[in-house]
C-alpha positions in Angstrom: -17.0 8.6 45.7 -13.3 8.3 44.4 -14.1 4.7 43.1 -17.2 6.2 41.1 -15.0 8.8 39.3 -12.3 6.5 38.4 -14.9 4.0 37.0 -16.7 6.7 35.0 -13.2 8.0 33.8 -12.5 4.4 32.6 -15.6 4.3 30.8 -15.2 7.5 29.0 -11.7 6.5 27.8 -12.7 3.1 26.4 -15.6 4.7 24.6 -13.3 7.2 23.1 -10.9 4.5 21.8 -13.6 2.4 20.5 -15.0 5.3 18.3 -11.5 6.1 17.0 -11.0 2.6 15.7 -14.4 2.6 13.9 -13.6 6.1 12.3 -10.2 4.7 10.8 -11.9 1.9 9.3 -14.4 4.2 7.4 -11.2 6.0 6.2 -9.5 3.1 4.8 -12.7 1.9 3.3 -13.2 5.3 1.5 -9.5 5.5 0.4 -9.7 1.9 -1.0 -12.8 2.8 -3.0 -11.2 6.0 -4.3 -8.0 4.0 -5.3 -10.1 1.5 -7.4 -11.2 4.4 -9.7 -7.7 5.5 -10.3 -6.2 4.9 -13.6 -2.5 3.3 -13.8 -1.3 6.9 -15.2 -2.9 8.6 -12.0 -1.0 6.2 -9.8 2.1 6.9 -11.6 1.9 10.7 -11.6 1.1 10.6 -7.7 3.9 8.1 -6.7 6.4 9.9 -9.1 5.6 13.2 -7.4 6.0 12.0 -3.9 9.2 10.3 -4.9 10.4 13.6 -6.4 9.6 15.4 -3.2 11.3 12.9 -1.1 14.4 12.3 -3.0 14.8 15.4 -4.9 14.6 13.8 -8.2 15.8 15.7 -11.5 13.3 16.2 -14.3 14.9 13.3 -16.3 14.9 11.1 -13.2 11.2 11.9 -12.7 10.3 11.1 -16.2 12.3 7.7 -15.9 10.5 6.8 -12.6 7.1 7.8 -13.8 7.5 5.4 -16.8 8.7 2.6 -14.4 5.9 3.1 -11.9 3.3 3.5 -14.8 4.6 0.0 -16.3 4.3 -1.5 -12.8 0.7 -0.2 -12.2 -0.5 -1.5 -15.5 0.8 -4.9 -14.9 -0.8 -4.9 -11.5 -4.1 -3.6 -13.0 -3.8 -6.5 -15.6 -3.1 -9.1 -12.9 -6.1 -7.8 -10.8 -8.5 -7.9 -13.7 -7.4 -11.4 -14.6 -8.3 -12.7 -11.1 -11.7 -10.8 -11.0 -14.5 -13.3 -10.9 -16.8 -13.1 -14.3 -20.2 -11.8 -14.2 -22.3 -14.1 -11.9 -19.5 -16.2 -10.8 -18.6 -16.5 -7.1 -15.0 -15.4 -6.2 -12.8 -18.5 -5.5 -9.6 -18.6 -3.6 -6.6 -19.3 -5.6 -5.1 -23.0 -5.3 -1.7 -23.4 -3.7 0.0 -23.5 -7.1 -1.6 -20.4 -8.2 -0.7 -18.6 -4.9 2.8 -19.5 -5.2 2.9 -18.5 -8.9 1.3 -15.1 -8.0 3.9 -14.6 -5.1 6.8 -15.5 -7.4 5.6 -13.0 -10.0 5.2 -10.3 -7.2 8.9 -11.0 -6.1 10.3 -11.0 -9.5 8.4 -7.6 -10.3 9.8 -6.0 -6.9 13.5 -7.3 -7.8 13.2 -5.8 -11.4 11.8 -2.5 -9.9 14.7 -2.3 -7.3 17.3 -2.8 -10.1 15.7 -0.2 -12.2 15.5 2.2 -9.4 19.1 1.6 -8.6 20.0 2.5 -12.3 18.0 5.7 -12.2 18.7 7.1 -8.8 22.0 8.4 -7.4 23.7 6.5 -4.6 22.6 8.9 -2.1 19.0 9.0 -3.5 19.0 5.2 -3.6 19.9 4.9 0.2 17.1 7.3 1.1 14.8 5.2 -1.1 15.8 1.9 0.7 15.3 3.5 3.9 11.7 4.5 2.8 10.5 1.2 1.9 10.7 -0.8 5.2 8.7 1.8 6.9 5.7 1.0 4.5 6.1 -2.7 5.3 6.3 -2.2 9.0 3.1 0.0 8.9 1.3 -2.7 6.7 2.6 -5.4 9.2 1.0 -3.6 12.3 -2.4 -3.0 10.4 -2.3 -6.8 9.9 -1.7 -7.4 13.6 -4.4 -5.2 14.7 -6.9 -7.1 12.3 -6.1 -10.4 13.6 -6.7 -9.3 17.3 -10.6 -8.7 16.2 
């Protein structure tokens, strides 16, 4: 009798975990669909307000950060549009040279963003900003690990 209770409990627990993962996938898909419809200005508004809350930015700093993020969002949008397949075309993977070029461009943009943020923020705010960035990448890495297990 004891063994049956343990087995039933194990099945209920496993079933609960399986449903949770499926729910998370739907939320991510829904969020990415909403993000596709956002304009660069919407993205800049949201990110600058988030940074204002987390770093306690002044109005002048908030305006500068908004302009910087807007410029970044517009350049990302242009790059995304350039790599979109044309009507009726099949999406192709980029060649190694294109991939290296895109990664170099992305890293150059990150370096420029970091320099601009350093000039806008105070030393204390910049230290907080630097601590915030690795958390995002760590979460992204964990998501990628979970995807590769499936």
